[in-house]
N, C-alpha and C positions, 0 to 999 in steps of 0.2 A: 505551695497550697496543697499538693497531693500528700506530701509528708505530714502536714497538719491533720489532714483527713484521716490518714492511717494511725497516727499517734492518738487521736481522740476517739476512734471508733474500733480499733484493733487491740485486743489484749492477748497476751501470751502467758501460758503457765506450763511448767514441765516438771518432771521428778523421776527420781530413780528409786526402786524399792524391790521388795521380795514379797511375792504372793505365795501363800500356801493354801491349796485347794484340796481338801480331803486327804492330806498327807503328802501330797506332791508339791515341791517348791520350785520356783523359777524366778530369776532376777528379771525385772521388766523396767524398760525405759518408757515414759509416758510424756506425750505432748498433747496439751488441751488448749488449742487456740479458739478465740471467739472473735466475731466480727459483727458489728451493729452499724446500721446506717438508717436513721429515721425508723420507720415501722418494720424494717427488714433486719432479721438477725440470724446467725447461724453459729453453732459450735461443734467441734468434733473432738473425739478421743483417738489419739494415735498410740497404739499399744505395740511395743516392739520387744517380745521375749527374747532373751539372750540364750536361753536353753529351756528344754521341756515345754515349749510353747504349746504343742498339741495336747499334752498331758493335763495341763491346767485349764484348758478350755477358754483361752482369751481370744476375743475378736480382735484383729489387727487394727481395724478402723470402725469406730462406733459414731453414728450421727446422733450426737447428743441432743441437738434440736436444729431444725430449720424452720423459721417462722416468719409470718407477715401478720402484723397486728395493728388494727386501727379501730376507732370507736364504732365503726359501721360493720366491718367485717374482718376475718382473720382466719389463718390456717397455721397449724403447727404439726410438724412430724418429728418424732424423737421420744425421749424418756418422759412419760407422763404419769402422774401420781394424783391422788386425791380427787378422782372423778366420781362426782355425785349428781344424781338426777332428783330433783324435787327435794323433799326433806330426807332422803336417804332410805326409804323404806325397802326398796328393791335393789338399788345400786348405791353403795355408800363407800366412799374412799377406795374404789376399785383401782388396782394398779397391777402391771406386770413387773414392776421394779424389784419386788421381793423375790421373784423367781430366780434361780440361778445364784452364781457367786457374788462376791462382794464388788468386783469390778464390773461396770455396766456392759451390756452386750446388746447387739441389734435385736435379739429376740424379746427384749423387754420394751420394745418401742410401739408406738401407736400413732395414729393420724387423727387429728381433731380440728374441726372447722366451725366457725359460727358466723351468723349474719343477723344483724339487728336493723330493723326499719320502723321507726315510729314506735308504736305500741307493741309490735310483734318482734319476736326473737326466735332464732332456730340454731341448732347445733347437731353435728353428726359426729360419730366416733367409729373407728375401725382399728383393730390390733392385729399383730402377727398371728395370735392364737385364734383369730377369726371370731372375736367378740365385736358385735356391731351394736350401735345405739343411735337413736334419733329423738330429739326433743323439740317441742314447740311451746312458746310461752305467749300470753297476751295479757296486757294490762287493761282489764275491762273497765275498771273504775280507778280514779287516783289512789284509792286505798285498797285495791284488790287486784292481785296477779294470779292467773290461772295457768297451769301447765299441764302438758300431756306428753308421754314418752313411750317408746318401744325399745326393748333390748333383747338380744338373742345371741346365743353362742351357736355357730353354724355347725361345728364338728364335735363338740363335747371335749371331754379331757380323758386321757389315758394315763393311768398312774400305776407304778410298780410299788406294790406294798412291801413293808419290811420282811414279810415271809417269802418274798420272791414272786407271789402271784401277781397278776395284772388285773387291775380294776378299771373298767370302763364306765364313765359317766356320760350318759347319752346327751345330745344336743337339747338345750332348753331355751325357752323364750318367755317373755313376760311384758306387762304393760302397767302403766299407772297414770293417775291424774292427781294433781295437788293444787292447793290454794294457800295464798299468803297474804296477810293483812297486817298493817302497823297496829300496834297496841299502845302502850305507855311510851314516853320518850325513850328512844334507844332499844325498843323491843318489838317483836313480831309475833303474832299468832300463826300457826300453820296447821294444815290438815292434809292427809294423803291417803289415797287407796291405791293398792297395787295387787297384782294377780299374776301367778305363774300359770301359763297356758296348760290346760289339762289337769290342773291341780287347784288349789284353794287360793284364797286372798287374804289381805290384811288391812287394817285401818289403823292410823296413828293420828294423834292430835297433841299439840304441845306449845311451848313457848320458847323463843330464843331472845337473848338480850346481850348487849355489850355495854360495859360500864368501866369507868376509870375510878380507881380507888388508890389514894396515896400515889405511889410511883408505878403502879401496875394497871395494865389494860386487861380486864377479864371479859371473857366470852362465855356464856352459860346457855345450855339447851336442855330442856327436859321434856319427855314425852311419854304417854301411856300408849300401849299398842294392843290391839285387839286381833288375834291371829288365829285363823282356821288351823285344824290339826294338820292339814297338808299344805301349808304355806310356810316358807322359810324367809323371815325378814333378813334383808341384806344379803340375799343370796349371792349377789356379785359384790364381794368386798375384797379387802387387800389380800386375803388368803385364798381367794378362788382358784387362781392358777396353780397353787401348790397343794391345797387341801380343800377341795370342793365338798359341799354337804351332799350326803346321799339322801335324796329326796324320798326314795322308795322305802328306805329304812326308817326315816324320820316320820313318814305318813303312817307306818304300821302301828304306831302307839295309839292312834285314833283318840287322842285327847287334846283338849283345847290348850293352847300354848300362849295365852295372853302374857304380857310382860311389860317392862319398862326400860328405858334408856336414859342415862345422864352423862352429859358432856360438859367438861370444864377445861378452859385453856386460859393461859396468862403470859403476859410479856412484860418483863421489868426493864424498861429503858432500853430494850433492844440487847441487853446483856445476857439475859436468861429467859428462856421460853420453855413452856411446858404444855402439854395437853394429856387428858386422860378420859377414858370412856368406861363406864360401869353399866352392864345390862344384865338382865335375868329374866327367865321365862318359866312358866309352869312346866314341870317335869324335865327340866334341863339344867345343866351346870350354869352357874354365873360365869361371865367372862370379863376379863380386864385387859385393856389395851392402853399403853401410855408411852410417851416420849418426852425427853427433856434434853435441852442444850444449854450451855452456860459458858461465858467467858469468866473462868475462875479468877484470873488476874489479867493484867495487860498482856501477859505472855502465854498463859496456860488456858486451854479450852477443853471442853469434854462434851460428849453426847451419849445418850443411850436410848434404846427403844425396846419395847416388849409388845409382841402382838400375839394374842391367843384368840383363835377363832371361836365365835359364839356357837352354841349348839354342839359342844364337844362330843356329846354322846351320839350324835347323828353323823359325824364325819368318820372318814375312814382310818384316821390316825388319832391316837390318844393325845392327852395333854402334853406329855414330854416330846412326842414326835412332831405334833402339829404346831407347837409354838416357834416363833421367830424371835431371836434375840440379836440386837445389833449394838456395838459399842464404838466409840471414837474418842481417842485422846491425842491432843496435839500440843506442841510447844512452838511458839513463835521466836525463831532465832534472831531475826530482824525483820523490817518491813517486807523483805522480799523472799524470806525463806522460812519454811515450816517443817518440823519433823512430826509425822503423824502415825499413829498406830490404830488400825481399823480391825474389826473382828465381827463375824457374823455366823450365826448357827441357825440353820434351817433345813428342813426336810426336802431332798431333791427327788421329785417323783420320777425322774428319768433313771435314777440310780437305785432307788428303793431303800434309801438310808438317809440318816441325818448326816450333813455335811458341815464341818466347820471350815470357814474360810478366813484367812488372815492376810492383811496387806499392810506392810510397813513401808513407809515412803518418806523421802526428802523432797518436798515440793518447792518449786521455785517459781516465782511470778515476775515476769519481765516485760 
């Protein structure tokens, strides 16, 4: 009976490969066990560098996740992505995952907990970099849900710029309220107001929808944004930890920054997935973020991502330095073995330069 429990709830994966972090290479053995029993789950990365371990900056053990999840409450500690509050006007797709090299580290981890009771919902967030958030929701009517939230970075961010100087982004906090109501079948209307404390605010309104067309499931979201000259939409986004916006520089233009945002994603029978975001604002560069994955054949698969922060002209890094590019190409040798090449290009604010990280591995699942 115990053997059956382990075989049904415990999975193993391992691999051997070579990581190249900023020109320094190291062979590494990785073991990535997962265990799940009902609502309880946990997964770890055990990284054993065979040489140059300190120089490539790899944590020997990373808590990928430890979680308890039920319909009423749950808590998860580990690598978290796509953290969005409300319609995403202040916090959208926030993550610490894009910080650092291609192999996950404990510095990318966060703690998230939620509780649902009847028409009420609550969640809290805390990260290693001391970003904290709390959100409350209430379904006031069968067709209307209201939310409110608060977000803060308790200690700000210190960044080494390409010229070697140090830039300090002071701690910042903000809050917001939002509403969502069903519209046509498969769609919702939403509105949100958010504000950065000691600065300005913004308002957004739009529609989101999900539809099936032929063999593809599409999700679409479009919104119009009305932005004060001293409010930065999506201030906490996927690039916040590596390339935060300079609100003092941004505010100095003293011009209205109204704009738009359009999001589209698709899933083709689970074999190919993509999403893309296009947004633009008065007086600022347009921004594009996109990601795609595909099983090219039964044996070959690939993935690529491009992340360019919005409001490039108000961030400390330019287009080339601020963008993050990820690629992944793999070959399935058999049901238990894969050969994978990973690459990532991103600015490292601790080193003051763009760092290219590569990870070549033979991954085993057993």
